[in-house]
C-alpha positions in Angstrom: 3.4 3.3 -20.1 2.1 4.1 -16.3 4.2 2.1 -14.1 2.8 1.2 -10.8 4.4 0.2 -7.9 2.4 -1.2 -4.6 4.6 -0.7 -1.5 3.7 -2.1 1.9 3.7 -4.0 4.6 2.9 -7.5 5.5 -0.3 -6.9 4.0 0.6 -5.7 0.9 3.6 -8.8 0.0 0.8 -11.1 1.4 1.9 -15.0 2.1 2.1 -18.3 0.3 -1.3 -19.3 -1.1 -3.0 -15.9 -1.2 -3.5 -13.8 -4.4 -2.9 -10.3 -2.5 -4.8 -7.0 -3.5 -1.5 -6.3 -5.9 -3.2 -9.1 -7.8 -6.9 -7.8 -7.5 -5.6 -4.3 -8.5 -4.0 -5.2 -11.5 -7.1 -7.1 -12.4 -8.7 -3.9 -12.2 -6.1 -1.9 -14.4 -6.0 -4.7 -16.8 -9.9 -4.1 -17.1 -10.8 -0.7 -16.7 -7.0 1.3 -17.6 -7.3 2.1 -21.5 -3.5 2.8 -22.2 -1.0 0.6 -21.2 0.8 -0.1 -17.7 3.4 -2.3 -15.9 3.5 -3.1 -12.1 7.1 -2.7 -10.9 9.2 -3.2 -8.0 12.4 -4.9 -6.9 11.0 -7.5 -5.2 8.4 -10.5 -6.6 8.0 -12.9 -3.8 5.0 -14.0 -0.7 6.5 -14.5 2.8 6.5 -18.3 3.7 5.6 -18.4 7.4 7.0 -22.0 7.2 10.8 -20.7 6.4 9.4 -17.0 8.2 11.2 -15.5 5.1 10.1 -13.9 1.8 11.0 -16.7 -0.5 7.4 -17.8 -1.5 6.0 -17.8 -5.4 3.4 -19.7 -4.2 0.8 -17.5 -5.0 -3.1 -18.8 -5.6 -2.4 -17.6 -8.9 1.1 -16.9 -10.4 0.5 -15.6 -13.6 0.6 -11.8 -13.3 3.0 -9.4 -12.8 4.3 -9.8 -9.0 6.7 -6.7 -8.7 6.5 -5.0 -5.4 8.5 -2.8 -2.7 6.7 -4.8 0.7 8.1 -6.6 3.3 6.7 -8.5 6.4 7.5 -6.5 9.2 8.4 -3.4 7.4 7.0 0.1 7.8 7.8 3.6 7.1 11.3 3.8 8.4 12.3 1.0 6.6 11.1 2.1 2.9 12.6 5.3 3.5 15.6 4.7 2.4 14.7 2.1 -0.4 12.1 4.1 -2.4 14.5 6.7 -3.7 16.8 3.8 -6.0 13.3 1.2 -6.4 11.6 4.2 -8.0 14.7 5.3 -10.3 15.9 2.0 -11.2 11.9 1.0 -12.1 10.9 4.0 -13.5 7.9 4.3 -11.1 4.9 6.7 -12.1 2.5 5.8 -9.2 3.2 4.3 -6.1 -0.1 3.0 -4.2 1.6 2.5 -0.6 0.1 1.0 2.4 2.2 1.3 5.2 1.8 2.6 9.0 0.2 -0.2 11.1 3.8 -1.9 11.9 5.2 1.2 12.2 2.7 2.0 15.0 3.0 -1.5 16.5 6.2 -1.9 17.0 8.6 1.0 15.8 7.2 4.5 16.4 4.7 6.8 17.5 2.2 8.6 15.4 4.1 11.9 15.1 7.4 10.2 14.3 5.7 7.8 11.8 4.3 10.6 10.0 7.7 12.1 10.2 8.7 9.2 8.5 6.3 9.8 6.0 7.0 12.9 4.4 10.6 11.8 4.2 9.2 9.2 2.1 7.8 11.0 -0.1 10.9 13.5 -0.6 13.1 10.9 -1.1 10.4 9.3 -4.3 10.4 12.8 -5.0 13.9 12.9 -5.8 14.1 9.8 -7.9 11.1 11.2 -9.9 10.5 15.0 -9.4 6.6 13.4 -11.3 6.0 10.8 -9.1 2.2 10.2 -8.4 1.4 8.7 -4.6 -2.0 7.3 -3.2 -1.5 7.0 0.4 -3.7 4.3 2.3 -4.8 5.1 5.8 -4.0 2.5 8.5 -7.4 0.3 8.2 -9.0 -1.6 10.7 -7.3 -4.3 12.7 -7.4 -6.7 15.8 -5.4 -4.8 18.1 -6.8 -1.7 17.7 -10.4 -3.4 19.4 -8.6 -4.6 22.1 -5.7 -1.9 22.8 -6.8 1.1 23.5 -3.6 3.8 23.4 -2.7 1.8 20.5 -6.1 2.6 18.8 -5.2 6.1 19.5 -2.2 6.1 17.7 -3.5 4.6 14.6 -6.4 7.6 14.8 -3.3 10.3 15.6 -1.6 8.7 12.8 -4.2 8.9 10.2 -5.6 12.5 10.9 -1.5 13.1 10.5 -1.0 11.4 7.5 -3.9 13.2 5.5 -1.9 16.4 6.8 0.8 15.2 5.5 -0.9 14.5 1.8 -2.4 18.1 2.4 0.8 19.9 2.5 3.0 18.0 0.1 0.2 17.8 -2.7 1.5 19.4 -5.7 0.4 19.7 -9.3 3.5 18.4 -10.6 3.3 15.3 -8.1 0.0 14.8 -6.5 -0.3 13.4 -3.1 -3.5 11.7 -3.0 -5.3 10.2 0.4 -7.2 7.1 -0.1 -10.5 7.1 2.2 -10.4 3.6 3.7 -11.8 0.6 2.7 -15.4 0.8 2.7 -17.2 -1.4 4.9 -14.1 -3.3 5.9 -15.2 -5.4 8.7 -12.0 -7.7 10.6 -14.4 -10.2 10.9 -15.4 -10.8 7.6 -12.5 -9.4 5.7 -9.2 -11.0 7.2 -8.1 -14.5 8.0 -6.3 -13.1 11.4 -8.4 -9.8 12.5 -5.1 -7.8 10.7 -4.2 -9.9 7.3 -6.9 -9.5 4.3 -8.5 -12.6 2.8 -9.9 -12.8 -0.5 -12.8 -10.2 0.3 -10.3 -7.8 2.1 -8.2 -8.3 -0.9 -10.7 -6.8 -3.2 -11.1 -3.9 -0.6 -8.1 -2.7 -0.2 -7.3 -2.4 -4.2 -10.5 -1.0 -4.6 -9.8 1.9 -2.0 -6.7 2.1 -4.2 -8.9 2.5 -7.3 -11.6 4.5 -6.5 -9.1 7.1 -5.3 -7.6 7.5 -8.3 -10.9 7.3 -10.5 -12.5 10.0 -8.4 -9.4 12.0 -8.1 -7.3 11.5 -11.7 -10.2 10.0 -13.8 -7.9 6.9 -13.9 -9.3 3.6 -15.2 -13.3 3.3 -13.9 -15.1 2.1 -10.5 -13.8 -1.0 -9.4 -16.0 -3.9 -9.3 -14.8 -6.9 -7.8 
């Protein structure tokens, strides 16, 4: 049984009424992965913008394994103290991680954020020395289009994240850097310049799926 845990910020938890890329990934794995698998994690809810709390179960299609470790406004620094217990308790084998945008926007610069990414990997490995990780770079967003210093931090962090993956990758616990979603366009793949719509959800799921297929021969090429 292979256990996948999605880890992320607002783009991963999603908000009331959405499918989320987690749902798209589950559909893909169900269609292409030959072995048994589970989606695991300590949380199940969506973020409700009306209550400003992660207390919604109003998925566009609630009939799927909704487990995750994601939070609206949470970044690498928030997940470092949580990931060890989450991996240990839910026996995660593969972490699908999409973090960084919220960190750079509100909490830490590129160097500090990369240091937190390293700490995250260390905590995950302390809980499972054979954990596999797929890390998604910060993808295009509306703030980077209009805020040049922020865009520079995003570029710097993505370069540092690639170094994190290269430095920490090892055979028993691989760290894989996914490629940014192909042709991701904030004007067509998001509803507000940052958060994915249905098209964006598919593209984020595709980024993770293609990385695992190409590097680990897991599943098949992504098909929406």
